[in-house]
LUMNUKE-475079 format. One line per field, with one value per atom (N, C-alpha, C, O): x, y, z; residue number from 1; atom name. Coordinates in steps of 0.05 Angstrom, whole numbers, m for minus. Example, Ala and Ser with C-alpha at 12.3 -4.5 7.8 and 13.67 -1.06 7.14 Angstrom:
# LUMNUKE-475079
x = c(264 246 264 285 257 273 258 268)
y = c(m114 m90 m66 m66 m45 m21 1 23)
z = c(156 156 156 169 142 143 157 161)
i = c(1 1 1 1 2 2 2 2)
at = c(N CA C O N CA C O)
# end
This chain:
# LUMNUKE-475079
x = c(17 0 17 38 9 22 6 m18 20 6 22 46 9 23 11 m8 23 14 m14 m30 m20 m44 m68 m90 m63 m85 m83 m62 m106 m106 m91 m85 m84 m68 m83 m108 m68 m79 m72 m48 m91 m84 m69 m75 m51 m37 m56 m75 m50 m66 m65 m86 m42 m40 m58 m70 m61 m78 m107 m122 m115 m143 m149 m170 m130 m134 m136 m153 m119 m120 m147 m157 m158 m183 m205 m223 m205 m226 m224 m245 m200 m197 m206 m219 m200 m207 m237 m246 m252 m281 m295 m316 m284 m296 m290 m267 m311 m307 m295 m304 m275 m262 m279 m297 m273 m288 m284 m302 m259 m254 m270 m280 m274 m290 m320 m333 m329 m357 m361 m381 m342 m344 m343 m359 m325 m323 m349 m358 m360 m385 m408 m423 m410 m430 m425 m444 m400 m394 m402 m413 m396 m403 m433 m444 m447 m476 m491 m510 m481 m494 m487 m500 m466 m456 m437 m427 m432 m415 m386 m371 m378 m350 m344 m323 m363 m359 m358 m342 m375 m374 m348 m337 m338 m312 m289 m271 m290 m270 m271 m250 m294 m296 m286 m272 m292 m282 m252 m238 m240 m211 m199 m179 m211 m201 m200 m181 m223 m225 m204 m190 m201 m182 m153 m137 m147 m119 m113 m91 m133 m129 m126 m108 m143 m143 m116 m106 m104 m79 m54 m32 m58 m36 m21 m1 m32 m20 m19 2 m40 m42 m20 m7 m17 3 31 49 35 61 67 90 47 51 57 73 43 48 77 91 86 113 134 154 128 147 148 169 125 124 139 154 135 150 180 195 188 216 228 250 214 224 227 246 207 207 230 243 236 258 285 303 287 311 318 340 298 301 300 309 288 284 255 246 242 213 207 187 223 218 226 221 239 249 232 240 210 193 167 154 160 134 115 124 90 71 77 75 85 93 116 117 136 158 149 156 131 121 106 110 89 73 91 87 111 130 145 150 154 170 152 160 130 114 95 90 84 64 73 58 97 105 107 99 117 119 92 87 74 47 32 19 34 20 31 16 57 70 64 65 57 54 25 19 6 m22 m24 m16 m34 m35 m51 m71 m41 m55 m83 m101 m88 m115 m135 m158 m125 m142 m148 m171 m128 m131 m151 m169 m148 m165 m194 m212 m198 m225 m239 m262 m224 m235 m241 m262 m223 m227 m252 m268 m255 m279 m305 m325 m304 m328 m334 m357 m313 m318 m329 m347 m318 m329 m358 m374 m365 m392 m410 m432 m401 m417 m421 m443 m400 m402 m421 m437 m420 m438 m467 m485 m472 m500 m510 m534 m491 m499 m500 m507 m494 m493 m473 m478 m452 m431 m409 m394 m407 m386 m394 m377)
y = c(m24 0 25 26 44 70 89 89 105 125 150 150 171 196 207 196 228 240 252 251 263 278 262 272 238 223 194 184 180 152 135 143 111 93 87 83 85 77 49 42 31 3 m1 13 m20 m27 m45 m56 m47 m63 m93 m106 m102 m130 m136 m157 m117 m121 m123 m138 m107 m108 m136 m147 m147 m174 m195 m213 m192 m212 m211 m231 m186 m184 m197 m209 m193 m205 m235 m249 m246 m275 m285 m306 m271 m279 m279 m294 m263 m262 m287 m294 m299 m323 m347 m351 m362 m386 m408 m413 m421 m443 m468 m469 m488 m513 m525 m536 m523 m533 m519 m532 m493 m478 m487 m490 m492 m500 m528 m533 m546 m573 m572 m585 m556 m554 m543 m553 m523 m512 m533 m535 m549 m570 m591 m601 m598 m618 m608 m623 m583 m571 m569 m577 m559 m555 m581 m582 m603 m628 m644 m663 m635 m649 m672 m686 m676 m697 m692 m712 m667 m661 m672 m683 m667 m676 m707 m719 m720 m750 m760 m780 m746 m754 m750 m766 m728 m723 m744 m753 m753 m774 m800 m815 m806 m831 m830 m850 m807 m804 m809 m824 m797 m801 m830 m841 m844 m872 m889 m905 m884 m900 m895 m913 m870 m864 m877 m885 m878 m892 m922 m934 m933 m962 m971 m993 m955 m964 m956 m963 m943 m937 m910 m904 m896 m871 m851 m837 m849 m830 m836 m818 m861 m869 m863 m855 m867 m861 m831 m823 m814 m785 m777 m759 m789 m783 m790 m775 m813 m822 m803 m796 m793 m774 m748 m736 m739 m714 m718 m700 m740 m745 m747 m736 m761 m763 m736 m730 m719 m692 m676 m662 m678 m663 m672 m656 m698 m709 m699 m691 m699 m690 m661 m654 m644 m615 m606 m584 m623 m615 m605 m588 m615 m610 m580 m571 m565 m536 m519 m495 m532 m517 m521 m512 m535 m542 m526 m526 m514 m500 m516 m534 m511 m524 m518 m535 m493 m486 m503 m511 m508 m525 m553 m563 m564 m591 m592 m610 m572 m572 m570 m584 m553 m549 m574 m581 m589 m613 m638 m653 m641 m665 m665 m687 m643 m641 m655 m671 m649 m662 m693 m708 m701 m730 m743 m765 m729 m739 m742 m762 m722 m722 m744 m758 m748 m768 m796 m815 m799 m826 m836 m857 m820 m829 m852 m849 m875 m899 m893 m879 m905 m901 m912 m901 m933 m944 m924 m922 m909 m889 m867 m858 m858 m837 m846 m831 m870 m881 m883 m876 m891 m894 m866 m863 m847 m820 m808 m796 m812 m803 m815 m802 m841 m855 m844 m840 m838 m827 m799 m792 m783 m756 m759 m744 m776 m780 m789 m779 m807 m816 m793 m790 m777 m753 m734 m724 m730 m712 m723 m708 m749 m761 m759 m753 m764 m762 m733 m728 m714 m686 m673 m650 m688 m677 m655 m637 m655 m635 m644 m627 m669 m680 m684 m693)
z = c(0 0 0 13 m15 m15 2 2 17 33 36 31 44 50 76 87 85 110 107 126 84 80 68 68 59 47 57 64 55 64 44 22 53 35 10 10 m12 m38 m43 m43 m48 m52 m79 m98 m79 m103 m120 m110 m146 m164 m155 m156 m145 m136 m113 m112 m95 m71 m79 m67 m99 m108 m120 m115 m135 m147 m125 m127 m104 m82 m68 m60 m64 m50 m66 m55 m93 m110 m109 m107 m110 m109 m81 m80 m60 m33 m28 m11 m44 m40 m50 m40 m71 m82 m64 m55 m59 m43 m60 m82 m49 m64 m60 m43 m76 m74 m47 m35 m36 m9 12 31 9 28 27 47 3 m1 11 25 6 17 47 61 58 87 99 120 87 96 97 116 75 74 95 108 100 120 148 164 153 179 183 203 162 164 169 183 156 159 184 191 197 221 214 232 188 179 187 192 189 196 224 230 243 270 271 286 255 254 243 253 223 211 231 233 246 266 288 297 296 316 305 320 281 268 267 273 260 259 286 289 307 334 342 352 336 342 328 340 302 286 295 296 302 311 338 343 355 381 376 388 359 354 342 350 325 312 329 321 351 368 361 374 342 334 357 361 372 394 415 425 421 441 430 445 404 392 395 400 390 392 420 425 439 468 475 488 465 471 459 471 434 422 438 442 447 463 489 497 502 527 523 538 502 496 490 499 475 469 495 499 512 537 555 568 556 572 560 575 534 520 526 532 523 527 556 563 573 600 603 588 622 626 627 615 640 644 620 619 600 577 552 531 555 531 533 554 511 509 491 476 492 475 445 428 440 412 402 379 420 413 405 384 422 417 390 374 386 361 337 317 338 316 310 286 330 326 319 302 332 330 306 295 299 277 251 241 241 216 219 201 242 246 249 239 263 266 240 235 224 198 180 166 180 163 173 157 198 209 211 221 201 200 181 158 189 171 146 146 124 98 99 85 114 116 128 120 148 161 141 139 127 107 85 77 76 55 64 49 89 100 101 93 111 113 85 81 67 39 27 14 32 21 33 19 59 72 62 58 57 45 17 10 1 m26 m26 m41 m8 m5 2 m8 21 29 5 1 m10 m33 m54 m66 m59 m78 m69 m85 m44 m34 m32 m33 m30 m29 m56 m58 m77 m104 m107 m124 m92 m95 m115 m125 m120 m136 m164 m180)
i = c(1 1 1 1 2 2 2 2 3 3 3 3 4 4 4 4 5 5 5 5 6 6 6 6 7 7 7 7 8 8 8 8 9 9 9 9 10 10 10 10 11 11 11 11 12 12 12 12 13 13 13 13 14 14 14 14 15 15 15 15 16 16 16 16 17 17 17 17 18 18 18 18 19 19 19 19 20 20 20 20 21 21 21 21 22 22 22 22 23 23 23 23 24 24 24 24 25 25 25 25 26 26 26 26 27 27 27 27 28 28 28 28 29 29 29 29 30 30 30 30 31 31 31 31 32 32 32 32 33 33 33 33 34 34 34 34 35 35 35 35 36 36 36 36 37 37 37 37 38 38 38 38 39 39 39 39 40 40 40 40 41 41 41 41 42 42 42 42 43 43 43 43 44 44 44 44 45 45 45 45 46 46 46 46 47 47 47 47 48 48 48 48 49 49 49 49 50 50 50 50 51 51 51 51 52 52 52 52 53 53 53 53 54 54 54 54 55 55 55 55 56 56 56 56 57 57 57 57 58 58 58 58 59 59 59 59 60 60 60 60 61 61 61 61 62 62 62 62 63 63 63 63 64 64 64 64 65 65 65 65 66 66 66 66 67 67 67 67 68 68 68 68 69 69 69 69 70 70 70 70 71 71 71 71 72 72 72 72 73 73 73 73 74 74 74 74 75 75 75 75 76 76 76 76 77 77 77 77 78 78 78 78 79 79 79 79 80 80 80 80 81 81 81 81 82 82 82 82 83 83 83 83 84 84 84 84 85 85 85 85 86 86 86 86 87 87 87 87 88 88 88 88 89 89 89 89 90 90 90 90 91 91 91 91 92 92 92 92 93 93 93 93 94 94 94 94 95 95 95 95 96 96 96 96 97 97 97 97 98 98 98 98 99 99 99 99 100 100 100 100 101 101 101 101 102 102 102 102 103 103 103 103 104 104 104 104 105 105 105 105 106 106 106 106 107 107 107 107 108 108 108 108 109 109 109 109 110 110 110 110 111 111 111 111 112 112 112 112 113 113 113 113 114 114 114 114 115 115 115 115 116 116 116 116)
at = c(N CA C O N CA C O N CA C O N CA C O N CA C O N CA C O N CA C O N CA C O N CA C O N CA C O N CA C O N CA C O N CA C O N CA C O N CA C O N CA C O N CA C O N CA C O N CA C O N CA C O N CA C O N CA C O N CA C O N CA C O N CA C O N CA C O N CA C O N CA C O N CA C O N CA C O N CA C O N CA C O N CA C O N CA C O N CA C O N CA C O N CA C O N CA C O N CA C O N CA C O N CA C O N CA C O N CA C O N CA C O N CA C O N CA C O N CA C O N CA C O N CA C O N CA C O N CA C O N CA C O N CA C O N CA C O N CA C O N CA C O N CA C O N CA C O N CA C O N CA C O N CA C O N CA C O N CA C O N CA C O N CA C O N CA C O N CA C O N CA C O N CA C O N CA C O N CA C O N CA C O N CA C O N CA C O N CA C O N CA C O N CA C O N CA C O N CA C O N CA C O N CA C O N CA C O N CA C O N CA C O N CA C O N CA C O N CA C O N CA C O N CA C O N CA C O N CA C O N CA C O N CA C O N CA C O N CA C O N CA C O N CA C O N CA C O N CA C O N CA C O N CA C O N CA C O N CA C O N CA C O N CA C O N CA C O N CA C O N CA C O N CA C O N CA C O N CA C O N CA C O N CA C O N CA C O N CA C O N CA C O)
# end
């Protein structure tokens, strides 16, 4: 943005384009809205929690967090530190079967909602 002391900021052309693009809802936004409105998102989240507990993923993440805290010292670890270190490992270690099941459930929802 360009501005001066005597007048309000003047938006750049790039910023105007970004605002126009931002106003349009993406397909992902529309799908998310439909999932939330129908209550399906909460059901999917609960299914995900159950599957991650069943396969031991949650216990593995707990163990990683504890090991990191022991390594750094309990008083020297913040929640932000844990999130920064553990998140990539957690995402990479979600079993493919769990991902496939959730994807199938989302596809079924989209088909039944006529969004796909």
